[in-house]
Backbone as CSV, one residue per row, in Angstrom:
resi,resn,N_x,N_y,N_z,CA_x,CA_y,CA_z,C_x,C_y,C_z
1,MET,71.532,97.733,51.542,71.337,98.416,52.630,70.208,99.690,52.010
2,ASP,69.469,100.107,52.630,68.533,101.167,52.300,68.982,102.453,53.006
3,TYR,68.590,103.516,52.575,68.860,104.892,53.387,67.721,105.841,53.283
4,HIS,67.772,106.695,54.488,66.547,107.626,54.489,67.369,108.852,54.444
5,LEU,66.950,110.058,54.265,67.355,111.278,54.420,67.028,111.971,55.932
6,ALA,68.128,112.478,56.433,68.136,113.028,57.700,68.142,114.685,57.402
7,GLN,67.585,115.371,58.063,67.533,116.930,57.892,67.366,117.554,59.326
8,VAL,68.131,118.726,59.349,68.463,119.433,60.578,68.057,120.861,60.266
9,ASN,67.234,121.583,60.694,67.064,123.100,60.671,66.990,123.933,61.886
10,ILE,67.937,124.894,61.795,68.095,125.786,62.990,68.044,126.990,62.950
11,ALA,67.496,127.783,63.513,67.654,129.229,63.470,67.439,130.030,64.814
12,ARG,67.755,131.427,64.870,67.452,132.096,65.844,66.551,132.790,65.876
13,MET,65.595,132.767,66.905,64.287,133.712,66.805,64.719,135.017,67.185
14,ARG,63.863,135.841,66.943,64.130,137.080,67.286,63.924,137.528,68.539
15,THR,63.060,137.117,69.305,62.665,137.010,70.638,62.448,135.587,71.361
16,ALA,62.374,135.951,72.840,61.826,134.599,73.297,60.408,133.985,72.838
17,PRO,60.334,132.633,72.769,58.873,132.268,72.084,57.958,132.449,73.171
18,SER,57.829,133.089,74.179,56.818,133.918,75.205,56.456,135.109,74.476
19,ASP,57.207,135.910,73.792,56.976,137.079,73.428,55.707,137.237,72.433
20,PRO,54.866,138.037,72.385,53.639,137.803,71.513,54.071,138.331,70.324
21,VAL,55.054,138.842,70.044,55.362,138.844,68.492,55.808,137.231,67.775
22,MET,56.238,136.396,68.493,56.279,135.108,68.183,55.067,134.383,68.131
23,SER,53.946,134.666,68.595,52.778,133.976,68.775,52.105,133.319,67.272
24,LYS,52.391,134.279,66.244,52.093,133.465,65.065,52.811,132.185,64.740
25,LEU,54.076,132.431,65.018,54.882,130.834,64.711,54.552,129.758,65.833
26,VAL,54.634,130.197,67.138,54.624,129.387,68.243,53.253,128.598,68.162
27,ASP,52.084,129.343,67.647,50.728,129.057,67.609,50.688,127.713,66.455
28,ARG,51.621,127.770,65.690,51.302,126.938,64.406,52.422,125.785,64.489
29,ILE,53.249,125.753,65.630,54.281,124.464,65.666,53.546,123.253,65.552
30,ASP,52.394,122.768,66.384,52.052,121.635,66.569,51.445,121.439,65.201
31,GLU,50.585,122.273,64.671,49.988,122.281,63.243,51.009,121.527,62.220
32,MET,52.193,122.205,62.347,53.200,122.101,61.324,53.815,120.635,61.553
33,ASN,54.012,120.269,62.758,54.649,118.647,63.166,53.584,117.721,62.533
34,GLN,52.115,118.019,62.756,51.164,117.118,62.405,51.139,117.272,61.097
35,LEU,51.319,118.061,60.218,51.447,118.286,59.108,52.428,117.032,58.212
36,ALA,53.825,117.516,58.884,54.742,116.636,58.481,54.705,115.116,58.865
37,GLU,54.395,114.841,59.766,54.313,113.183,60.236,52.993,112.797,59.644
38,ASN,51.859,113.889,58.702,50.925,113.007,58.130,51.475,112.883,56.743
39,SER,52.502,113.628,56.197,53.131,113.760,55.060,53.533,112.555,54.511
40,SER,53.571,112.118,52.952,54.138,111.175,52.539,55.647,111.062,52.418
41,GLY,56.084,110.016,53.035,57.717,109.892,53.022,58.287,110.102,54.397
42,PHE,57.383,110.655,55.515,57.814,110.902,56.552,58.247,109.840,57.191
43,VAL,59.379,109.733,58.150,59.748,108.556,58.864,59.828,108.805,60.258
44,TRP,60.362,110.053,60.796,60.689,110.451,62.067,60.880,111.841,62.244
45,ARG,60.673,112.366,63.747,61.087,113.519,63.910,61.692,113.627,65.607
46,LEU,62.388,114.345,65.700,62.879,114.664,67.251,61.770,115.263,67.890
47,PRO,61.333,114.851,68.724,59.976,115.637,69.954,60.863,116.811,70.343
48,GLY,60.116,117.918,70.369,60.635,119.315,70.804,60.904,119.130,72.384
49,ALA,60.323,118.451,72.936,60.678,118.315,74.262,61.754,117.649,74.493
50,GLN,62.569,117.311,73.520,63.842,116.705,73.592,64.952,117.710,72.945
51,ALA,64.741,118.358,72.504,65.579,119.668,72.555,65.861,120.676,73.413
52,THR,66.375,120.303,74.436,66.384,121.051,75.843,67.689,122.168,75.524
53,PRO,67.448,122.901,76.287,68.899,123.956,76.133,70.262,123.153,76.423
54,GLU,69.868,122.063,77.454,71.092,121.391,77.699,71.577,120.812,76.548
55,ALA,70.684,119.860,75.996,70.733,118.936,74.890,71.260,120.081,73.561
56,LEU,71.073,121.030,73.348,71.550,121.933,72.382,72.874,122.467,72.571
57,ARG,73.510,122.486,73.800,74.813,122.651,74.065,76.087,122.434,73.199
58,VAL,75.796,121.234,72.247,76.448,120.877,71.448,76.824,121.807,70.261
59,LEU,75.618,122.654,69.872,75.957,123.891,69.156,76.343,125.454,69.776
60,LYS,77.201,125.106,70.979,77.273,126.246,71.584,78.554,127.314,70.711
61,THR,79.275,126.325,70.095,80.192,127.043,69.475,79.978,127.300,67.962
62,TYR,78.751,126.986,67.378,78.293,127.223,66.187,77.552,128.230,66.078
63,PHE,76.577,128.466,67.169,75.774,129.690,67.287,76.182,130.591,68.323
64,THR,76.983,131.600,67.934,77.306,132.374,68.898,76.837,133.876,68.730
65,PRO,76.249,134.570,69.626,76.537,134.362,71.197,75.277,132.971,71.168
66,PHE,75.435,132.059,71.896,74.617,131.287,72.156,73.558,131.423,73.408
67,GLU,72.318,131.616,72.727,71.075,131.548,73.575,70.239,130.677,73.373
68,PRO,70.019,129.575,74.050,69.625,128.210,73.703,68.027,128.445,73.667
69,GLU,67.247,129.434,74.643,66.035,129.919,74.671,65.235,130.320,73.358
70,ARG,66.539,130.882,72.465,66.078,131.475,71.213,66.028,130.754,70.092
71,LEU,66.689,129.424,70.237,67.022,128.558,69.353,65.630,127.971,68.629
72,PHE,65.401,127.767,67.680,64.290,127.153,66.843,65.021,126.038,66.016
73,TYR,64.656,124.755,66.645,65.409,123.409,66.343,64.457,122.429,65.699
74,ASN,64.782,121.675,64.684,63.730,120.823,64.085,64.809,119.797,63.413
75,MET,64.697,118.362,63.953,65.337,117.718,63.175,64.358,116.240,62.574
76,SER,64.603,115.912,61.573,63.727,114.796,61.101,64.315,113.839,59.955
77,VAL,63.533,112.960,59.666,64.064,111.753,58.616,62.881,111.590,57.924
78,TRP,63.310,111.571,56.532,62.391,111.239,55.419,62.990,110.116,54.667
79,GLU,61.953,109.731,53.861,62.218,108.560,52.866,63.433,108.931,51.621
80,THR,62.714,110.103,50.962,63.533,110.707,50.145,63.681,112.358,50.089
81,VAL,64.555,112.589,49.338,64.462,114.392,49.123,63.290,114.881,48.844
82,GLU,62.651,114.210,47.777,61.447,114.697,47.219,60.388,114.614,48.146
83,ASP,60.258,113.999,49.090,59.306,113.629,50.275,59.563,114.938,51.068
84,LEU,60.776,115.192,51.480,60.921,116.628,52.388,60.765,117.818,51.602
85,LYS,61.023,117.854,50.127,60.691,119.280,49.445,59.192,119.227,49.392
86,ASN,58.508,118.324,49.159,57.113,118.079,49.193,56.488,119.064,50.422
87,TYR,56.975,118.063,51.362,56.355,118.864,52.956,56.777,120.198,52.977
88,VAL,57.926,120.536,52.491,58.536,122.011,52.886,57.741,123.158,51.883
89,TYR,57.798,122.816,50.549,57.413,123.680,49.686,55.889,123.653,48.934
90,ARG,55.507,122.208,49.294,53.902,122.269,48.529,52.730,121.958,49.674
91,THR,53.366,122.416,50.629,52.074,122.288,51.735,51.856,123.620,52.294
92,ASN,51.034,123.549,53.434,51.035,124.703,54.082,52.283,125.381,54.896
93,HIS,53.413,124.542,54.809,54.363,125.017,55.387,55.042,126.017,54.744
94,ILE,54.845,126.127,53.321,55.466,127.253,52.768,54.861,128.630,53.192
95,GLU,53.843,128.806,54.092,53.239,129.876,54.540,54.525,130.260,55.582
96,MET,55.042,129.482,56.560,55.830,129.525,57.364,57.266,130.436,56.778
97,LEU,57.435,129.498,55.631,58.664,130.349,55.180,58.491,131.532,54.578
98,ARG,57.535,131.874,54.228,57.046,133.176,53.505,57.322,134.182,54.898
99,GLU,56.939,133.821,55.937,56.950,134.728,57.070,58.174,134.531,58.035
100,GLN,59.028,133.987,57.538,60.149,133.616,58.770,60.721,134.710,58.704
101,GLN,61.155,135.857,58.149,61.916,137.131,58.467,61.186,137.742,59.320
102,ALA,59.971,137.574,59.846,59.537,138.276,60.816,59.621,137.544,62.272
103,TRP,59.995,136.420,62.321,60.498,135.718,63.421,61.997,135.516,63.938
104,MET,62.661,135.169,62.598,64.023,134.616,62.683,65.149,135.768,62.499
105,THR,66.321,135.762,62.792,67.416,136.555,62.787,68.040,136.062,61.666
106,HIS,68.876,136.798,60.796,69.722,136.501,59.821,70.831,135.934,60.569
107,PHE,71.538,134.710,59.874,72.553,133.946,60.336,73.614,133.610,59.287
108,GLU,74.656,133.921,59.411,75.733,133.758,58.446,75.969,132.253,57.969
109,LYS,75.788,131.424,58.908,76.118,130.042,58.443,75.071,129.053,58.325
110,PRO,75.407,127.693,57.816,74.092,127.367,57.126,73.238,126.883,58.287
111,GLN,72.030,126.845,58.059,70.662,126.645,59.104,70.139,125.317,58.777
112,LEU,70.701,124.963,57.366,69.939,123.790,57.068,71.123,122.602,56.618
113,ALA,70.912,121.258,57.202,72.001,120.595,56.376,71.063,119.043,56.514
114,LEU,71.302,118.406,55.182,70.835,116.978,54.752,72.059,115.979,54.880
115,TRP,71.701,115.155,54.995,72.566,113.750,54.806,71.774,112.287,54.947
116,TRP,72.440,111.537,54.454,71.773,110.186,54.374,72.099,109.270,55.593
117,ILE,71.177,108.731,55.913,71.363,107.713,57.195,70.856,106.445,56.940
118,SER,71.358,105.318,57.464,70.659,104.158,57.435,69.422,103.980,57.874
119,ALA,68.554,103.170,56.713,67.013,103.234,57.070,66.752,102.274,58.579
120,GLY,66.155,103.242,59.349,65.754,102.551,61.069,66.800,103.071,61.709
121,ALA,67.773,104.066,61.649,68.385,104.639,62.507,68.198,106.058,62.665
122,THR,68.008,106.728,63.539,67.803,108.090,64.067,69.045,109.012,64.527
123,PRO,69.083,110.016,63.839,70.073,110.802,64.116,70.008,111.504,65.659
124,SER,71.098,111.744,66.173,71.166,112.536,67.590,71.478,114.151,67.067
125,ILE,71.395,114.785,68.155,71.517,116.277,68.047,73.081,116.380,67.857
126,GLN,73.741,115.504,68.352,75.285,115.709,68.095,75.697,115.605,66.604
127,ASP,75.123,114.415,65.884,75.256,114.031,64.552,74.855,115.597,63.874
128,SER,73.846,116.103,64.134,73.130,117.269,63.536,74.360,118.499,63.401
129,ALA,74.961,118.567,64.792,75.789,119.593,64.846,77.305,119.239,64.061
130,THR,77.387,118.442,63.879,78.696,117.609,63.450,78.506,117.936,61.523
131,ARG,77.033,118.049,61.216,76.769,117.862,59.957,76.444,119.446,59.398
132,LEU,76.189,120.375,60.472,76.151,121.780,60.272,77.604,122.227,60.138
133,LEU,78.389,121.935,60.983,79.788,122.194,61.128,80.421,122.087,59.841
134,SER,79.903,120.765,59.381,80.696,120.491,58.157,80.430,120.779,56.861
135,LEU,79.156,121.416,57.049,78.742,122.153,55.807,79.238,123.507,55.575
136,HIS,79.277,123.987,56.935,79.865,125.477,57.010,81.583,125.209,56.565
137,GLN,82.418,124.507,56.981,83.711,124.679,56.741,84.071,123.979,55.460
138,ASN,83.302,123.166,54.818,83.532,122.511,53.611,82.626,122.497,52.648
139,GLY,81.597,122.952,52.939,80.430,123.380,51.792,79.905,121.802,51.590
140,PRO,79.007,121.935,50.724,78.075,120.562,50.276,79.200,119.471,49.801
141,THR,79.121,118.385,50.330,79.623,117.367,50.446,78.856,115.996,50.639
142,PRO,78.870,114.787,50.310,78.216,113.806,50.570,77.984,113.593,52.081
143,HIS,78.990,114.096,53.148,78.862,114.026,54.633,77.567,115.224,54.746
144,ALA,77.447,116.017,54.225,76.453,117.120,54.531,76.270,117.915,53.488
145,PHE,74.976,118.032,53.153,74.759,118.911,51.657,73.415,119.757,52.053
146,ASN,72.772,120.397,50.802,71.510,121.287,50.987,70.877,121.056,50.007
147,PHE,69.809,121.708,49.690,68.694,121.548,48.757,69.419,122.058,47.414
148,LYS,70.303,123.177,47.406,71.084,123.592,46.398,71.848,122.701,45.539
149,GLN,72.605,121.959,46.364,73.484,120.791,45.866,73.290,119.588,46.936
150,LEU,72.452,118.632,45.837,72.295,117.433,46.565,73.207,116.282,46.403
151,PHE,73.321,115.441,47.117,74.004,114.467,46.714,73.212,113.102,46.751
152,PRO,73.407,111.958,45.879,72.575,110.925,45.590,72.676,109.735,47.122
153,ARG,71.851,109.182,47.171,71.989,108.287,48.320,73.023,107.117,48.152
154,PRO,73.791,106.884,48.973,74.973,105.558,48.933,74.467,104.364,48.200
155,ILE,75.447,103.890,47.502,74.905,102.705,47.133,76.117,101.634,47.688
156,ASP,75.607,100.593,48.479,76.254,99.608,48.882,76.922,98.645,48.096
């Protein structure tokens, strides 16, 4: 069986997306999504329209206070860790990381989780909530990890 890398990245925006302060971020979301989709090793991403306040309710106990209108949520699947790293750190996406403090508030719990899934599978928002919580409670494990402590893809 082959495996792909799933990732979730979630953050709390400083203000509502409609606030002019957020325009530099909001104006580039489509560009960043297209950049990801055209990147080597990209497999899938959850369309933003599916990350509704109702769908994000599974994160209610993780993000307190729970303000779904201020949550920035991204989930995608990549062929390898290196493919994801290349997109995150070696494309124009790095500009977004450099400016993230202007748009996002500090959060004590993990905001990024990585895990291996069967090739062809697509993770759910519930899956991502489970992985974030696992990473928070247990630290990096094969179930949920981060860029600082990676785990190899499973061997069947």
